[in-house]
C-alpha positions in Angstrom: -89.1 -53.8 -81.7 -92.1 -51.6 -80.9 -91.4 -48.0 -81.1 -94.9 -46.6 -81.2 -95.4 -46.3 -77.5 -93.1 -43.4 -76.9 -93.5 -41.5 -73.6 -94.4 -37.8 -73.8 -91.4 -36.6 -71.9 -88.5 -35.3 -74.1 -85.1 -33.8 -73.6 -86.3 -30.3 -74.1 -89.1 -30.7 -71.6 -89.1 -27.7 -69.3 -87.7 -28.5 -65.9 -86.6 -26.7 -62.8 -85.0 -23.3 -63.3 -82.4 -23.9 -60.6 -80.0 -25.8 -62.8 -78.5 -25.0 -66.3 -80.3 -26.7 -69.1 -77.2 -28.9 -70.0 -77.3 -30.5 -66.6 -81.0 -31.1 -66.7 -80.5 -32.8 -70.1 -77.6 -35.0 -69.0 -79.5 -36.0 -65.8 -82.1 -37.6 -68.0 -79.5 -39.7 -69.9 -77.6 -42.8 -68.6 -74.3 -42.3 -70.4 -74.0 -46.1 -70.7 -76.9 -46.0 -73.1 -74.8 -44.0 -75.5 -72.2 -46.8 -75.5 -75.0 -49.2 -76.4 -76.3 -46.9 -79.1 -72.8 -46.7 -80.7 -72.4 -50.5 -80.6 -75.8 -51.1 -82.3 -75.0 -48.4 -84.9 -71.5 -49.6 -85.7 -72.3 -53.3 -85.7 -75.7 -52.9 -87.4 -77.7 -55.1 -85.1 -78.7 -55.9 -81.5 -77.3 -59.4 -81.5 -73.9 -58.2 -82.7 -73.8 -55.4 -80.2 -74.7 -57.8 -77.4 -71.7 -60.0 -78.3 -69.3 -57.1 -78.4 -70.6 -55.7 -75.1 -71.0 -59.1 -73.4 -74.7 -58.4 -72.7 -77.9 -60.2 -73.6 -79.9 -59.1 -76.7 -82.8 -58.5 -74.3 -80.7 -56.0 -72.4 -79.6 -54.2 -75.6 -83.3 -54.0 -76.7 -84.4 -52.5 -73.4 -81.6 -49.9 -73.6 -82.7 -48.9 -77.1 -86.3 -48.6 -75.8 -85.0 -46.2 -73.1 -83.2 -44.1 -75.7 -86.4 -43.9 -77.8 -88.1 -42.6 -74.7 -85.5 -39.8 -74.6 -85.1 -38.9 -78.3 -88.0 -38.0 -80.6 -87.1 -40.8 -83.0 -87.2 -44.6 -83.3 -83.4 -44.5 -84.0 -83.2 -48.0 -85.5 -85.5 -49.8 -88.0 -85.5 -53.6 -88.4 -84.0 -54.6 -91.8 -83.5 -58.3 -92.6 -81.4 -59.9 -89.8 -80.2 -56.6 -88.5 -81.3 -52.9 -88.1 -80.7 -49.8 -90.1 -80.3 -46.4 -88.4 -82.7 -43.5 -89.1 -81.4 -40.2 -90.3 -81.7 -38.9 -86.8 -79.6 -41.8 -85.5 -77.0 -41.0 -88.1 -77.0 -37.4 -86.9 -76.6 -38.5 -83.3 -73.8 -40.9 -84.2 -71.6 -38.1 -85.6 -71.6 -36.3 -82.2 -71.7 -39.2 -79.9 -68.8 -41.0 -81.5 -66.7 -37.8 -81.2 -67.7 -37.3 -77.6 -66.9 -40.9 -76.6 -63.5 -40.6 -78.3 -62.7 -37.5 -76.4 -63.7 -39.1 -73.1 -61.6 -42.2 -73.9 -58.6 -39.9 -74.6 -59.1 -38.0 -71.4 -59.5 -41.2 -69.3 -56.6 -43.0 -70.9 -54.9 -44.7 -68.0 -52.7 -47.1 -70.0 -51.2 -44.7 -72.5 -52.4 -46.9 -75.3 -55.1 -44.6 -76.7 -53.7 -42.9 -79.7 -55.1 -39.4 -79.2 -53.6 -36.0 -78.6 -52.6 -35.0 -75.1 -50.7 -31.9 -74.0 -47.6 -32.3 -71.9 -46.6 -29.1 -70.0 -42.9 -28.4 -69.5 -41.8 -25.4 -67.4 -38.4 -23.7 -68.1 -36.7 -20.3 -68.0 -36.3 -18.7 -71.4 -32.5 -19.5 -71.5 -32.9 -23.2 -70.3 -35.8 -23.6 -72.7 -33.6 -22.5 -75.6 -31.0 -25.1 -74.7 -33.2 -28.1 -74.1 -36.6 -27.8 -75.8 -35.4 -28.2 -79.4 -33.9 -31.6 -78.5 -36.9 -32.6 -76.3 -39.4 -31.7 -79.0 -37.6 -33.7 -81.7 -37.3 -36.7 -79.4 -41.0 -36.6 -78.2 -42.3 -36.1 -81.8 -40.2 -39.0 -83.0 -41.3 -41.5 -80.2 -44.8 -40.2 -79.4 -46.0 -38.0 -82.3 -49.6 -37.8 -81.0 -48.5 -35.7 -78.0 -48.5 -31.9 -77.9 -45.9 -29.9 -75.9 -46.6 -26.6 -74.1 -43.8 -24.5 -72.6 -44.7 -22.3 -69.6 -42.5 -20.1 -67.3 -41.1 -21.3 -64.0 -42.2 -19.2 -61.0 -42.2 -21.7 -58.1 -41.0 -25.1 -59.0 -41.9 -26.9 -55.9 -45.5 -25.6 -55.9 -46.0 -26.1 -59.7 -44.9 -29.7 -59.5 -46.5 -30.5 -56.1 -49.8 -29.2 -57.2 -49.5 -30.6 -60.7 -49.7 -27.2 -62.3 -47.1 -28.4 -64.8 -46.0 -31.9 -65.8 -42.3 -31.4 -65.9 -39.7 -28.7 -65.2 -36.2 -28.4 -66.6 -34.0 -26.1 -64.4 -30.6 -25.6 -62.9 -31.8 -25.9 -59.4 -32.4 -28.9 -57.1 -35.1 -29.0 -54.5 -35.5 -30.7 -51.2 -39.2 -31.7 -51.3 -39.6 -35.5 -50.8 -42.4 -35.6 -53.4 -40.2 -34.4 -56.2 -37.6 -36.3 -58.2 -35.0 -35.1 -60.6 -32.5 -36.5 -63.2 -29.6 -34.6 -64.5 -29.7 -34.1 -68.3 -26.3 -32.7 -68.7 -23.6 -30.6 -67.0 -22.5 -27.4 -68.9 -19.3 -25.4 -68.6 -19.3 -21.7 -67.7 -17.8 -18.9 -69.8 -17.0 -15.3 -69.3 -18.5 -13.4 -72.2 -18.2 -9.9 -73.7 -18.7 -8.2 -77.0 -16.3 -8.4 -79.9 -13.4 -6.0 -79.7 -14.0 -5.5 -76.0 -11.0 -3.9 -74.2 -10.7 -6.9 -71.9 -9.7 -9.1 -74.9 -6.5 -7.1 -75.4 -5.0 -7.9 -72.0 -4.5 -11.0 -69.8 -7.6 -12.0 -67.9 -6.9 -11.8 -64.1 -9.1 -11.0 -61.2 -7.4 -7.6 -61.0 -8.0 -6.6 -64.7 -11.5 -8.1 -64.8 -12.4 -6.0 -61.7 -12.2 -2.9 -64.0 -15.4 -3.7 -65.8 -19.1 -3.8 -64.9 -21.1 -7.0 -65.1 -24.6 -8.1 -66.1 -26.1 -10.8 -63.8 -28.6 -13.5 -64.6 -31.0 -13.7 -61.7 -31.7 -17.4 -60.8 -33.4 -18.5 -57.6 -32.7 -21.8 -56.0 -30.5 -23.3 -53.2 -28.5 -25.5 -55.5 -26.8 -22.5 -57.1 -25.7 -21.0 -53.8 -22.3 -22.9 -53.6 -21.7 -22.0 -57.2 -22.5 -18.4 -56.6 -20.1 -18.4 -53.6 -17.3 -19.8 -55.8 -18.0 -17.2 -58.5 -17.9 -14.4 -55.9 -14.5 -15.7 -54.8 -13.3 -15.7 -58.4 -14.5 -12.2 -59.0 -14.2 -10.3 -55.7 -15.7 -6.9 -55.6 -17.5 -7.5 -58.9 -19.7 -4.5 -59.8 -23.1 -5.5 -61.0 -24.7 -2.7 -63.0 -27.5 -4.7 -64.7 -29.5 -7.8 -63.8 -32.2 -9.7 -65.6 -34.1 -13.0 -65.5 -33.6 -13.4 -69.2 -30.2 -14.3 -70.7 -31.4 -13.2 -74.1 -31.8 -9.6 -72.8 -28.3 -9.9 -71.2 -26.8 -11.1 -74.5 -28.3 -8.2 -76.4 -27.0 -5.7 -73.9 -23.5 -7.3 -73.8 -23.3 -7.1 -77.6 -23.8 -3.4 -77.5 -21.9 -2.3 -74.4 -18.8 -3.0 -72.3 -20.7 -5.2 -69.8 -19.3 -8.7 -69.1 -21.4 -11.7 -68.0 -21.2 -15.4 -67.2 -23.2 -17.9 -69.2 -23.3 -21.6 -70.0 -21.3 -22.9 -72.9 -24.3 -24.2 -74.9 -26.1 -20.9 -74.5 -23.1 -18.9 -75.6 -22.8 -21.1 -78.7 -26.5 -20.3 -79.5 -26.5 -16.6 -78.6 -23.3 -15.7 -80.5 -25.2 -16.4 -83.7 -27.5 -13.5 -82.8 -25.2 -11.0 -81.2 -21.4 -10.2 -81.6 -20.2 -12.1 -78.5 -16.7 -13.3 -77.6 -15.4 -15.5 -74.9 -12.8 -14.1 -72.4 -10.5 -17.1 -71.6 -10.5 -17.5 -67.8 -9.5 -20.9 -66.6 -10.8 -20.8 -63.0 -14.3 -20.1 -64.3 -14.1 -22.5 -67.2 -13.5 -25.3 -64.7 -16.9 -24.7 -63.1 -20.1 -26.4 -64.4 -23.8 -26.0 -63.9 -26.2 -29.0 -64.0 -29.4 -28.9 -66.1 -31.9 -31.3 -64.6 -35.4 -32.7 -65.3 -37.8 -32.4 -62.3 -41.1 -34.1 -61.8 -43.5 -35.2 -59.2 -42.8 -38.8 -58.1 -46.5 -39.6 -58.5 -46.2 -38.7 -62.2 -44.6 -42.1 -62.7 -48.0 -43.7 -62.1 -49.1 -42.1 -65.4 -47.8 -44.3 -68.2 -47.9 -41.5 -70.8 -45.9 -39.1 -68.6 -43.5 -41.8 -67.5 -42.9 -42.6 -71.2 -42.2 -38.9 -71.9 -39.7 -38.8 -69.0 -37.9 -41.8 -70.4 -37.8 -40.3 -73.9 -36.3 -37.1 -72.6 -33.7 -38.9 -70.5 -32.7 -41.1 -73.4 -32.4 -38.0 -75.7 -29.8 -36.5 -73.4 
């Protein structure tokens, strides 16, 4: 292993000024050589590294010579039947090993590499409050290495079609052929007001309920249109004096005013712990349901990690 004839050219050799230094540096390195470097370092010898990589010892030796031509150090010194790394090689190993692990994690196509990955789930604030606690517990139990990130929903079809988010949980359904969905659960609807509201002291009829003003949750999507139509028929001439995209804002307002609103049963159970809310029994509305569904791009099923997350979520519900 002759390491005395080292070429003059080094990584920090000045080059053209038209490219950033990092790209000029990487251009001088065959990244396969770093894999060979790690094999020789970990297995403490050229012969052992050759067996692991299914290469000849001669090929390994030639690769080490190429690395010596790049780095200002012999890297490995012969010792007995193997080699021992220099201090500089040990320094390189600390960074190269971390870099290769990061690359392996990013390029994990089988889902078998046990490294962190972030799964992005889009929801509205209210839907997120209903489903994310259960999703988080299920994912952390089955795939603890994964990280979850919740983002707002602004355009479901675009977000999923362009892979801006991995999954979306929403009350809407969409017609795009590239998208798939699975219903997680169907939730009942309730008419909600504050405690001691005047409406609680009289029978709830379309006529008596018409006397009060309403807060409306704004939700876009074609799937809610039939439901909206039925609700409009249940509450003809309903006066909307406040609307919001956020049911938490509506709940806070209901708890301190005479406004009435409609909300899913699970959300009412959650929000009544924060604000003084009461249900107004109204059977025609209580018979209605809204579906909460998991949406994803069909191509996502080609990703084993994401497919596993989808199955975990469906199983949890």
